[in-house]
C-alpha positions in Angstrom: 0.3 0.4 0.0 1.6 3.5 -1.0 2.5 5.3 2.3 0.9 8.2 2.9 2.6 11.5 3.0 2.3 14.7 4.9 2.5 17.5 1.9 5.4 20.4 1.9 3.7 23.7 0.1 5.0 23.7 -3.8 5.8 27.6 -3.3 7.2 27.9 0.2 10.0 26.0 -1.1 9.5 28.1 -4.1 10.2 31.3 -1.9 13.3 29.5 -0.3 15.0 29.0 -3.7 14.0 31.7 -5.8 15.8 35.3 -5.1 12.8 36.6 -7.7 9.8 36.5 -6.0 7.4 39.4 -5.5 3.7 38.1 -5.0 1.7 40.6 -4.2 -0.2 42.9 -6.0 -2.0 45.5 -4.5 -4.0 48.9 -5.4 -6.6 51.1 -3.8 -7.0 51.2 0.1 -7.6 48.6 2.7 -6.4 48.5 6.3 -7.7 44.8 7.7 -3.3 43.1 8.0 -5.1 39.9 7.3 -2.3 37.0 7.0 -3.7 34.9 4.5 -2.9 32.2 2.3 -4.4 31.0 -1.4 -3.4 27.2 -2.5 -0.7 27.3 -0.7 1.2 30.8 -1.4 1.1 33.5 1.9 -0.2 37.0 1.0 -0.5 39.5 3.2 -2.3 43.1 4.2 0.3 44.2 7.1 1.3 47.6 6.8 -0.3 47.8 3.2 -2.9 50.3 1.8 -4.7 47.8 -0.5 -8.4 46.3 -1.9 -7.4 44.0 -4.4 -4.9 41.6 -4.2 -3.9 39.5 -7.1 -3.5 35.9 -7.0 -0.8 34.1 -8.5 -2.0 30.3 -8.0 -5.5 29.1 -9.0 -7.7 26.3 -11.0 -11.5 26.0 -11.8 -10.8 22.6 -11.4 -10.9 21.9 -7.5 -11.6 24.4 -4.7 -9.7 27.1 -3.9 -8.1 26.2 -0.1 -8.4 29.7 1.4 -6.7 29.9 5.1 -6.6 33.5 7.0 -3.7 32.7 10.2 -5.2 35.9 12.3 -8.8 34.9 11.7 -9.3 35.4 15.7 -8.9 38.7 15.2 -12.5 39.2 13.2 -15.9 38.2 14.5 -16.9 36.6 10.6 -15.1 36.1 7.9 -16.3 35.3 4.5 -15.7 33.9 0.6 -17.7 34.5 -2.1 -20.7 34.2 0.8 -18.5 30.9 2.1 -18.3 31.5 5.8 -14.9 30.5 6.9 -14.5 28.7 9.7 -11.6 27.8 12.0 -9.8 30.5 10.0 -10.4 28.1 6.7 -12.4 27.9 3.8 -13.1 26.2 0.5 -14.1 28.2 -2.4 -14.9 27.5 -5.9 -14.1 29.5 -8.6 -16.0 29.1 -11.8 -13.4 31.0 -14.2 -9.9 32.8 -13.8 -9.8 36.5 -15.3 -8.7 39.9 -14.6 -12.0 41.4 -14.4 -13.3 38.3 -12.2 -12.7 38.3 -8.7 -13.1 36.1 -5.1 -14.9 38.7 -2.6 -14.0 38.7 1.0 -15.9 40.0 3.7 -13.9 40.9 7.5 -16.1 41.8 9.8 -15.4 42.7 13.6 -18.5 44.8 15.2 -20.3 46.9 13.4 -17.7 47.5 10.8 -17.3 45.4 7.6 -14.4 45.2 5.1 -14.0 44.2 1.5 -10.9 42.5 0.3 -10.7 41.7 -3.8 -8.9 38.3 -4.6 -8.5 38.6 -8.3 -8.5 35.2 -9.9 -5.8 35.8 -12.8 -2.5 38.2 -11.6 -2.5 41.3 -13.1 0.5 41.6 -15.1 -0.1 38.2 -17.1 0.8 38.9 -20.4 -2.4 39.1 -22.9 -3.4 36.6 -25.2 -6.3 36.8 -27.8 -7.3 33.2 -28.1 -9.8 32.2 -31.9 -11.9 28.8 -31.8 -13.4 28.4 -35.6 -17.5 28.8 -35.7 -18.4 25.1 -36.1 -14.6 23.1 -35.5 -14.0 19.9 -33.2 -11.0 19.7 -31.5 -9.0 17.0 -30.6 -9.3 15.8 -26.7 -7.6 16.7 -24.0 -6.0 20.3 -22.6 -2.8 22.7 -24.1 -0.2 23.5 -21.2 1.8 26.2 -22.3 5.4 27.3 -20.6 7.6 30.2 -21.6 11.0 30.4 -21.6 11.7 34.4 -19.7 8.7 34.2 -17.9 7.8 31.6 -14.3 4.4 31.2 -15.5 2.3 27.7 -15.7 -1.1 28.0 -17.7 -3.2 24.6 -18.3 -6.3 26.1 -21.1 -9.4 23.6 -22.5 -11.2 23.7 -25.6 -13.3 27.1 -25.0 -10.0 28.7 -24.7 -10.6 29.4 -20.2 -7.4 29.5 -18.3 -8.3 25.9 -16.2 -5.0 26.5 -14.0 -2.1 29.2 -13.6 1.1 29.5 -11.6 2.5 32.9 -11.6 5.9 34.2 -10.1 7.0 37.4 -10.8 10.8 37.9 -12.0 13.3 39.9 -10.3 14.3 42.3 -13.6 18.1 40.9 -12.7 17.1 38.0 -14.8 14.6 38.7 -17.5 15.6 38.0 -20.9 18.0 35.7 -19.2 16.1 32.1 -19.7 14.9 32.2 -16.4 11.6 31.0 -17.4 9.4 28.3 -15.9 10.1 25.6 -19.0 8.2 22.3 -19.8 4.9 22.4 -17.9 3.6 18.5 -19.2 1.5 16.1 -17.7 2.9 11.9 -16.8 0.2 9.3 -16.6 1.2 5.7 -16.0 -0.5 2.4 -14.5 1.1 2.3 -11.0 0.8 -2.2 -10.6 1.2 -1.5 -6.5 -2.3 0.5 -6.3 -3.4 -1.3 -10.1 -4.6 2.0 -11.1 -3.4 5.2 -13.4 -1.8 7.7 -11.8 -1.9 11.0 -13.2 1.1 13.3 -12.0 2.9 17.0 -13.2 6.2 18.7 -13.7 7.2 21.4 -14.4 11.4 22.8 -14.8 11.9 26.3 -12.1 15.3 27.4 -12.3 17.4 27.4 -9.2 19.1 31.0 -7.4 22.0 28.9 -6.2 22.8 27.6 -9.8 21.2 30.7 -12.2 24.1 32.5 -12.8 25.8 29.4 -14.3 22.9 29.4 -17.0 23.8 30.9 -20.9 21.5 31.5 -23.5 19.6 27.7 -24.0 20.5 26.2 -20.3 17.9 26.5 -17.5 19.6 25.5 -14.5 17.2 24.5 -12.1 15.1 21.8 -10.2 12.5 19.6 -12.3 9.0 20.2 -10.1 6.9 16.7 -9.3 3.7 17.1 -7.9 0.1 15.1 -8.1 -3.0 16.9 -8.6 -4.4 17.3 -4.9 -0.3 18.4 -4.2 -0.9 21.4 -6.3 -4.2 21.9 -5.8 -4.9 21.5 -1.8 -0.9 22.7 -1.3 -2.0 22.4 2.8 -3.7 19.2 3.0 -2.8 16.8 5.6 -2.7 13.8 4.3 -1.5 13.6 0.1 -0.7 10.3 -1.8 1.5 12.5 -4.3 3.8 14.0 -2.2 5.4 17.0 -3.9 9.2 16.7 -4.4 12.3 18.6 -6.6 14.8 16.6 -8.4 18.6 17.7 -9.0 21.4 15.1 -10.5 22.8 12.8 -8.8 26.8 12.3 -7.8 28.4 10.8 -10.5 32.4 11.3 -10.1 33.6 9.7 -13.3 31.6 13.2 -15.0 32.4 15.3 -12.3 28.8 16.2 -11.2 27.8 16.6 -7.2 24.8 15.3 -5.8 22.3 18.0 -6.1 23.8 19.8 -9.0 21.1 21.2 -11.5 19.7 19.6 -13.6 18.1 21.8 -17.4 14.8 21.7 -18.3 14.6 21.5 -22.0 12.7 17.9 -21.4 11.8 15.2 -18.6 10.8 11.9 -19.7 9.1 10.1 -16.8 8.3 6.2 -15.7 6.2 6.9 -12.7 7.2 8.8 -9.7 10.2 7.1 -8.6 11.8 6.2 -12.2 12.9 8.9 -14.8 15.6 10.7 -16.6 16.5 14.2 -16.9 19.3 16.1 -18.5 22.0 18.3 -17.8 25.0 20.5 -19.1 28.3 19.9 -17.5 32.0 21.4 -18.5 33.9 18.7 -19.1 36.8 18.5 -22.1 36.9 17.5 -25.6 39.5 14.9 -26.8 41.7 17.8 -28.0 41.1 19.2 -24.7 39.1 21.9 -25.2 36.3 23.2 -22.6 32.7 22.4 -23.6 29.3 22.2 -22.2 29.0 18.2 -22.6 25.3 17.0 -23.0 24.6 15.2 -20.1 21.6 12.8 -19.4 21.0 10.4 -16.1 18.4 7.7 -15.5 17.5 7.7 -12.0 15.3 5.0 -10.1 14.3 4.8 -6.2 16.5 8.2 -5.3 19.6 5.9 -7.3 21.4 6.7 -10.5 21.5 3.5 -13.0 22.4 4.7 -16.1 24.7 8.0 -17.4 25.4 9.5 -20.7 27.7 11.8 -21.5 28.5 13.9 -25.1 32.1 14.0 -24.9 32.0 9.7 -24.3 31.5 9.8 -28.0 34.4 12.1 -30.3 33.4 11.7 -32.5 30.2 14.3 -31.8 32.9 17.3 -31.8 33.3 17.4 -35.8 29.4 17.0 -36.3 28.6 21.4 -36.0 25.8 22.3 -38.0 27.7 25.2 -39.9 24.6 27.1 -39.4 25.7 27.8 -35.6 28.7 28.2 -36.5 29.1 31.2 -35.4 26.7 30.6 -32.4 27.0 27.3 -30.7 30.1 28.4 -28.6 31.0 25.8 -25.9 27.6 24.2 -25.9 28.9 22.3 -28.7 25.8 20.1 -29.3 23.2 20.8 -27.3 20.6 18.3 -26.3 16.7 19.4 -26.1 14.3 16.3 -26.4 14.7 12.5 -25.1 11.9 10.3 -25.8 12.3 5.9 -24.9 11.7 3.9 -27.8 9.9 0.2 -28.1 12.8 -1.8 -27.3 14.2 0.7 -24.4 17.0 2.4 -26.5 16.9 6.3 -26.2 16.1 8.7 -29.3 17.4 12.1 -29.1 17.6 15.6 -30.3 20.7 17.5 -30.2 20.2 21.1 -32.1 23.2 22.2 -33.0 24.9 19.5 -34.9 21.0 18.8 -36.4 20.9 15.5 -35.7 18.8 12.9 -34.1 20.5 9.9 -31.9 19.3 6.5 -31.3 21.5 5.8 -28.1 22.2 2.0 -26.3 20.8 2.1 -23.5 20.5 -1.6 -23.4 23.9 -1.7 -23.4 27.3 0.5 -23.0 24.9 3.9 -24.4 26.7 3.7 -27.6 25.6 5.7 -30.6 23.2 3.1 -32.5 22.9 5.6 -36.0 22.6 9.0 -36.6 19.9 10.8 -38.3 22.2 14.0 -39.5 19.8 16.6 -41.0 22.1 18.9 -42.3 24.7 16.3 -44.2 22.9 13.1 -46.1 21.6 12.5 -49.5 18.8 14.4 -50.0 16.3 12.4 -48.6 15.8 14.8 -45.7 17.3 17.9 -44.0 16.1 19.7 -40.7 18.2 22.7 -39.0 18.0 23.5 -35.5 15.0 21.1 -34.6 12.9 20.5 -31.5 10.5 17.9 -29.6 11.8 14.8 -31.8 9.2 12.5 -30.9 8.7 8.3 -31.7 4.9 6.9 -33.3 4.9 3.2 -32.7 1.2 2.9 -34.8 3.3 3.8 -38.0 6.8 3.6 -37.1 7.1 7.1 -37.7 9.5 10.3 -36.5 8.1 13.7 -36.7 10.0 16.7 -35.4 9.8 20.1 -35.2 12.2 21.7 -37.9 13.0 24.9 -37.1 15.1 25.8 -40.4 17.4 28.1 -38.4 19.5 29.3 -41.3 17.6 27.1 -44.2 14.3 28.6 -44.6 10.9 28.9 -42.7 9.8 25.9 -39.7 8.6 23.3 -40.5 6.5 19.9 -39.0 8.1 17.3 -40.7 7.2 13.3 -40.9 10.0 11.0 -40.8 9.5 6.9 -42.2 12.6 5.1 -40.5 13.7 1.6 -40.2 13.6 2.2 -36.7 17.0 -1.2 -36.7 19.2 0.8 -39.0 18.4 4.7 -39.1 17.3 4.6 -42.4 15.0 7.4 -43.5 12.8 5.8 -46.7 10.6 9.2 -46.6 10.4 12.3 -45.4 6.9 14.6 -45.5 6.4 17.9 -44.6 3.4 18.2 -42.3 2.8 21.9 -42.3 5.0 25.3 -43.5 3.4 28.0 -43.6 6.2 30.5 -44.2 6.1 31.1 -40.3 9.8 30.8 -38.9 10.4 30.2 -35.2 14.4 30.5 -34.3 14.5 28.3 -31.4 12.1 26.0 -29.0 8.5 25.0 -30.2 6.8 21.6 -30.3 4.6 19.3 -32.0 2.0 17.1 -30.8 -0.4 15.1 -31.6 -4.6 14.1 -30.8 -6.2 12.5 -32.4 -6.3 12.8 -35.8 -5.2 16.7 -35.4 -2.3 18.9 -34.7 -1.5 21.2 -32.3 1.4 23.3 -33.0 3.4 25.4 -30.0 5.6 28.6 -32.2 8.0 28.6 -29.6 10.6 32.1 -30.2 9.6 33.7 -32.5 12.5 34.3 -35.0 11.0 37.3 -37.5 10.9 40.9 -36.0 9.4 42.9 -39.0 6.3 40.5 -40.3 3.9 37.9 -38.1 5.5 37.2 -35.6 2.8 37.1 -32.3 2.0 33.3 -32.3 2.0 31.0 -29.3 -0.1 28.0 -30.7 -2.4 26.4 -33.2 -4.2 23.6 -33.6 -5.3 22.1 -37.1 -7.5 19.2 -38.0 -7.1 16.7 -40.4 -7.1 19.2 -43.7 -5.1 21.6 -42.5 -6.9 23.8 -41.4 -6.2 25.7 -38.5 -9.5 26.1 -36.0 -7.9 26.7 -32.9 -5.1 29.5 -31.9 -3.4 31.4 -29.3 -1.2 34.3 -30.1 -0.4 37.6 -28.3 -2.1 41.2 -29.7 0.0 43.3 -32.0 -0.2 45.8 -30.7 2.9 45.8 -29.7 4.3 45.0 -34.0 6.1 41.4 -32.7 6.5 39.3 -29.6 9.9 39.4 -29.0 11.6 36.6 -26.6 10.0 37.7 -23.4 7.1 36.7 -24.1 8.6 33.5 -26.1 6.8 30.0 -25.3 9.1 27.6 -23.8 6.6 24.4 -25.0 3.2 24.8 -26.0 1.2 21.0 -26.1 -1.4 19.2 -25.9 -2.4 16.2 -23.4 
C-alpha cells in the first residue's frame, strides 16, 4: 500500500530556492492586516493600503483553499458568501480572468471590510484565443510554459484558463532564459494500487545556480506534483507528495549530488523512475573545455545510467555550419528525449542538427544518426526540437526550426528503427512562419498541435503561441499575443505549448 505523506507546500519551497519572488500586487485602500494564504501561497496585507490582491496560483478544477492565520481578530469572515470556519474555507472558482474576483469580507463589531482576490494576476501578458465556428477540437488540454516568464498555464478547448501559477521575476534575470519550462502531464499505471496515476511537472530555475546558466541553459530543478498536492497545497494527507529533482552524484563525470538539471525535457516512467538532462563542463578529446550534453536515469533515488556527449569524440566533428558563430562551447545542445519500445533512447541535438538512437540496453553507444544537415538529400532539418517516435506507423516527427535555411516546418520521417534508414520525409506543415528556437509538435485524435516557441521574424507576423490544425490542415484553434507592440519578442516567447 502506498505510504501516506504530509504535503510540503510547493510555493513555500520556491520561496526558499528563488531570489526573484514577488507575490503581491495591491491597488486602492485596505487596512485589514490579513495573513492569508490561497492554495498554499502566502500573502500579507499588514501595513499595506490595498483592497485588491492579485492571486498567483489558482484552478477552476478544484476549490480554492483559503486560510487566514489571524482569523481570531475578526467576528466573521466570508469568501464569496462561504463562511470561514477555524480560519479555513474551500471556495469554488468558476472562471479565471483579470476582471473576475473572489470577494472576501471581514466583520468585526459593526465594521466590515472587503478584499477582492483577483483570479488572474494583472501582470500576466495578454493573449487572444480564436476558435473557428463549428470546429471539432481534439480531446485534451493545452499546457503552456515560457522561456523567460515564471508562468505555467493549462487552457481547455473553450479557451478558458483552468489552471495557472505565476511568480514575478526579479528584473536581474529577465531575458536570461530563467522562466518555468516544459510544463507537462504524466500518466502511468501503478501496479501496486492497480490504477492509472496522473502527475504534473515543470522546470524551475535554482537561485543557487542561475549564475551558471547561459543562452539555452536554465540550471534548476524539476518540480513533480500530483493534482491534490498542486491544488490543495496544505492538505493534511496526500498520496502523491510534492518533490524536486536534481542530479545525482557521478564521480566519473565530476557531477555532484544536487547539481542543477536543465529544463529542455524530462521523461517520466513513474514517480520514482525518470530521465533528466543537464549541461556539464567537460574536456573534448583535444583538451578543449565545452558544455557537454549529459543525461541521467534515476530510479528509487539511485543513479542507474548516465550518458555524456564527450564520451563520443565523433560528435565533436558534427557541428552544423549554421551554428558555427553561435554554438560556442555548447557544441551539441541536447533538447529532447523519447524512449523507444526496445528501451533505447531517441535524442535530439540542436547544434549538430542530429537525431541519435542511443543504446540504453548496453554501452550507451550511438546506434545510428539522422544528420539533418548532412545526408543524401532524403530529408533536411536544422536546429530541430521535440523529436518523438510514433509506434502506430513507425515514424518520427520533429519541429524543424529551419535556422538559416528557411521557414519552420513540421516534418514526419519514415524510419527503419533498426538501421536508421529514412525511406520518406513528409512536410506536414509549412506556411512561411519562422521560429528561431524552441517549439513543439503534438498530436491528438486526427489533429496536429503546433507550439510556436520563440519567433525569429522581427518584422512580419511573429505573435503566435499555439495553433491546432484539423486533419485537412485548417487552423481551428489558435492562441496569439496582441499585435499592438508589433512583435512578440523573446521575453514573451513560449518554451513549449503542447496538448495532452
